[in-house]
BANUVO-120372 format. One line per 8 residues: number of its first residue (from 1); their letters; for each residue y, z, x of C-alpha. Coordinates in Angstrom, 2 decimals. Layout:
N
NUM	A	Y/Z/X; ...
//
This chain:
282
1	MANTKGFH	86.06/80.02/133.95; 86.24/83.69/132.89; 86.18/82.53/129.23; 82.80/80.79/129.59; 79.39/82.40/129.11; 77.52/83.26/132.26; 80.69/83.72/134.32; 80.19/85.90/137.39
9	PIPLGVRV	83.00/87.65/139.32; 84.28/85.75/142.33; 85.38/87.70/145.50; 89.04/86.97/146.04; 89.37/88.58/149.45; 92.25/90.73/148.19; 92.52/94.48/147.72; 95.17/96.15/145.60
17	KGNIPVKL	96.10/99.80/145.82; 98.34/101.36/143.20; 99.46/104.64/141.57; 100.00/105.13/137.81; 101.65/108.41/136.89; 100.17/109.90/133.64; 101.87/112.43/131.37; 99.70/114.17/128.79
25	REVESRNV	101.05/115.81/125.63; 99.36/117.25/122.59; 100.58/116.23/119.14; 99.22/117.58/115.84; 99.19/115.21/112.93; 97.27/114.43/109.75; 95.36/111.71/108.01; 95.83/111.62/104.23
33	VGRVNGAD	92.94/110.70/101.92; 92.79/110.13/98.16; 89.81/109.18/96.02; 89.12/107.62/92.60; 85.57/108.19/91.49; 83.39/105.32/90.47; 81.63/104.96/87.11; 78.00/104.54/88.18
41	ASLASQVV	76.21/107.81/88.69; 73.92/106.33/91.37; 76.68/104.50/93.26; 79.76/106.68/92.85; 78.86/108.52/96.12; 79.53/105.19/97.94; 83.08/104.08/98.57; 85.33/101.11/99.30
49	IYSAHWDH	88.09/102.17/101.67; 91.68/100.86/101.61; 93.66/101.85/104.65; 97.09/101.69/106.27; 98.75/103.70/109.01; 101.75/105.89/108.07; 102.99/106.75/111.61; 105.49/104.90/113.71
57	LGRGVPVK	107.34/105.74/116.91; 109.78/108.30/115.50; 112.76/108.81/117.72; 112.98/106.87/120.94; 115.27/105.17/123.41; 118.42/104.19/121.43; 119.14/100.50/120.98; 122.78/99.76/120.17
65	GDGIYNGA	123.24/103.48/119.38; 120.27/103.64/117.00; 117.31/105.81/118.18; 115.36/105.98/114.94; 112.31/103.69/114.97; 111.80/103.26/111.25; 108.68/101.13/111.05; 109.71/99.63/107.72
73	VDNATGCA	107.46/96.60/108.02; 105.09/98.20/110.53; 103.78/99.92/108.53; 105.65/101.21/105.50; 104.73/97.87/103.83; 101.03/98.63/104.36; 101.37/102.16/103.01; 103.21/100.90/99.94
81	EVLELARL	100.39/98.47/99.35; 97.64/101.05/99.58; 99.58/103.56/97.48; 100.04/101.01/94.72; 96.36/100.02/94.88; 95.46/103.73/94.44; 97.68/103.87/91.37; 96.07/100.80/89.93
89	WAALPQKP	92.52/102.08/90.52; 93.36/105.42/88.93; 94.81/103.66/85.88; 91.80/101.38/85.30; 90.27/102.12/81.82; 86.87/101.01/83.20; 86.24/102.12/86.78; 84.04/100.05/89.08
97	KRSGLFLF	80.59/101.34/90.07; 81.52/102.62/93.53; 84.42/104.92/94.24; 87.70/103.89/95.86; 88.96/105.85/98.91; 92.58/105.43/99.89; 93.16/106.36/103.56; 96.55/106.77/105.25
105	VTAEESGL	95.88/107.30/108.96; 98.11/108.64/111.65; 98.58/107.81/115.36; 97.80/104.08/115.05; 100.74/103.40/117.39; 99.16/105.75/119.91; 95.87/103.80/120.09; 94.20/103.88/116.66
113	LGSQYYGE	93.66/107.63/117.09; 93.93/108.59/113.42; 91.44/105.98/112.23; 89.17/106.71/115.21; 89.15/110.39/114.12; 88.31/109.38/110.56; 85.49/107.12/111.83; 84.04/110.09/113.74
121	HPEVPAGQ	84.70/112.66/110.98; 84.51/110.66/107.74; 84.94/111.99/104.24; 82.12/109.64/103.28; 79.50/108.67/105.89; 79.60/105.07/107.26; 76.23/104.38/105.70; 77.70/105.07/102.25
129	TAANINYD	80.91/103.10/102.87; 80.64/99.59/101.47; 83.70/98.10/103.19; 87.16/98.78/104.58; 90.20/96.66/103.57; 93.09/97.41/105.86; 96.80/96.53/105.55; 98.98/96.43/108.64
137	ALPPFGKV	102.60/95.10/108.74; 102.99/92.74/105.77; 105.96/90.39/106.30; 108.21/90.57/103.21; 109.38/86.96/103.31; 108.02/85.45/100.06; 104.94/83.83/98.54; 102.39/82.01/100.67
145	RDVEVTGA	99.69/79.48/100.13; 97.34/81.01/102.69; 95.88/84.27/103.80; 94.25/85.62/106.92; 91.20/87.88/106.83; 90.17/87.74/110.49; 86.72/89.21/111.06; 85.67/89.03/107.42
153	ERTTLWPL	83.64/85.91/108.18; 81.36/88.09/110.27; 80.22/90.11/107.23; 77.83/89.44/104.32; 80.90/89.73/102.05; 82.23/86.40/103.30; 81.03/84.19/100.32; 82.59/86.72/97.88
161	IQQDASRL	85.86/86.76/99.87; 86.01/82.95/99.86; 85.35/82.89/96.13; 88.06/85.44/95.33; 90.65/83.65/97.58; 89.96/80.43/95.76; 90.30/82.08/92.33; 93.73/83.36/93.36
169	GLEIKPDA	94.84/79.98/94.81; 94.82/81.19/98.38; 93.53/79.21/101.31; 91.88/81.23/104.01; 93.37/80.28/107.40; 92.15/81.27/110.86; 94.21/83.79/112.85; 97.54/82.16/113.69
177	QPGQGHYY	97.95/84.17/116.88; 94.42/84.60/118.30; 95.86/85.54/121.68; 97.31/88.71/120.13; 93.81/90.16/119.72; 94.65/91.47/116.28; 91.05/92.33/115.23; 90.74/94.91/118.01
185	RSDHFSLA	94.26/96.35/117.57; 94.33/97.58/114.02; 92.75/100.45/112.15; 89.86/98.46/110.60; 88.43/98.26/114.12; 87.78/102.01/114.08; 85.68/101.55/110.94; 83.92/98.51/112.34
193	RVGVPAFS	82.96/100.48/115.44; 80.92/102.93/113.23; 79.29/100.01/111.38; 81.49/99.59/108.31; 82.28/95.90/107.38; 86.02/96.01/107.96; 88.97/93.61/108.21; 92.70/93.39/107.53
201	ISPGTDYL	94.43/91.26/104.91; 97.57/89.42/106.11; 99.62/86.68/104.47; 99.45/83.35/106.26; 102.30/81.26/107.51; 102.56/78.54/104.84; 105.42/79.78/102.66; 106.09/78.30/99.24
209	GRPAGYGA	109.45/76.54/99.05; 110.00/76.71/102.78; 110.03/73.95/105.38; 107.13/73.41/107.81; 107.28/75.87/110.67; 109.14/78.56/108.66; 106.24/81.03/108.92; 106.03/80.72/112.72
217	QVFEDYNS	109.85/81.03/112.91; 110.06/84.28/110.92; 107.11/85.74/112.80; 108.72/85.02/116.17; 112.07/86.43/114.94; 110.43/89.66/113.74; 108.26/89.94/116.86; 111.19/89.45/119.18
225	HRYHQPSD	113.95/91.39/117.39; 112.37/94.09/115.17; 108.74/94.84/116.07; 108.63/98.37/117.54; 112.39/98.52/117.61; 114.90/100.59/115.57; 115.89/97.37/113.79; 112.55/97.34/111.87
233	EYNDNWDF	114.28/98.80/108.83; 114.50/98.00/105.13; 116.68/95.04/104.09; 117.87/94.30/100.57; 117.09/90.64/101.16; 113.34/91.21/101.44; 111.17/89.15/99.11; 108.10/91.15/97.96
241	AGMEQMAD	106.34/88.26/96.22; 103.95/87.74/99.14; 103.12/91.46/99.20; 102.32/91.26/95.51; 99.90/88.38/96.28; 98.19/90.43/99.00; 97.86/93.41/96.62; 96.29/91.15/93.96
249	FGLTLGLD	93.87/89.78/96.52; 92.99/93.22/97.86; 92.48/94.66/94.38; 90.23/91.73/93.42; 88.20/92.10/96.61; 87.90/95.88/96.35; 86.67/95.81/92.78; 84.14/93.12/93.62
257	FANTPQMP	82.98/95.08/96.66; 82.64/98.16/94.50; 80.44/96.35/92.00; 78.29/94.18/94.22; 74.59/95.26/93.87; 73.75/94.91/97.57; 75.31/97.22/100.13; 77.41/94.98/102.38
265	SWNTGDEF	76.59/94.58/106.10; 77.34/92.45/109.16; 75.83/89.01/109.73; 72.78/88.55/111.92; 73.70/88.78/115.63; 77.08/90.43/115.09; 78.10/93.10/117.61; 78.43/95.74/114.90
273	LKTREASG	75.12/95.07/113.05; 72.95/97.50/115.07; 75.45/100.30/114.39; 75.41/99.41/110.68; 71.67/99.50/110.52; 71.59/102.82/112.40; 74.01/104.35/109.96; 71.35/104.48/107.23
281	IR	72.91/102.20/104.63; 71.29/102.46/101.27
//
């Protein structure tokens, strides 16, 4: 009932009293930003942002004697992706019209604090930011037939995203784990909150050369045995072909976003549209 429109709270006749101890500590950290200027004098002040979070949990409770929480998949894979995209943009002989901004945020694991700070203190105002493409925890398990871009369908960029996915032979699939609430748990959300059309790119679950159900199997294995654990560390058996696909897709999208004549926005009725309109998009 609570998942239906018009639901009203129902008195349960029960009261609960509890106590939650809170410990506050101050940690100083840094976001890291790089920029490649665009070629169009009138549009180079506008940017397309690529983002990933570089933090993890550091040292923590040891598991089997290992207390170093490496974060190799979550999110060294995302950082590697954005760093490579920055290298590619910088090497382009002909730059796109808008600039590329490459953002490595901190404190994602503490509640999206780094990206929230950037959203509130941006290098480029939200009204001059065309889009944000985020990478968070890319599974290094091989090539896929599908891709997830949850939330992208809510933006005016959606037809272009569908076109680019088709060009690269990728089928856009809905979020495979909608109950995980991924859209509101990753750094793109901090950009969406200030009005920027934002979403993450993730490989799907249909792996080439693998049996049906393989994608769900490797996700469950990672989620249960490595996610936020010391065992999330680099393995020589990793297959980076899927990450290469996601980089190709992100590069194609970013260049198209940087060259599109119209400044992107959110679709009519979307929860972020009013904020976008208030940001003074040009």
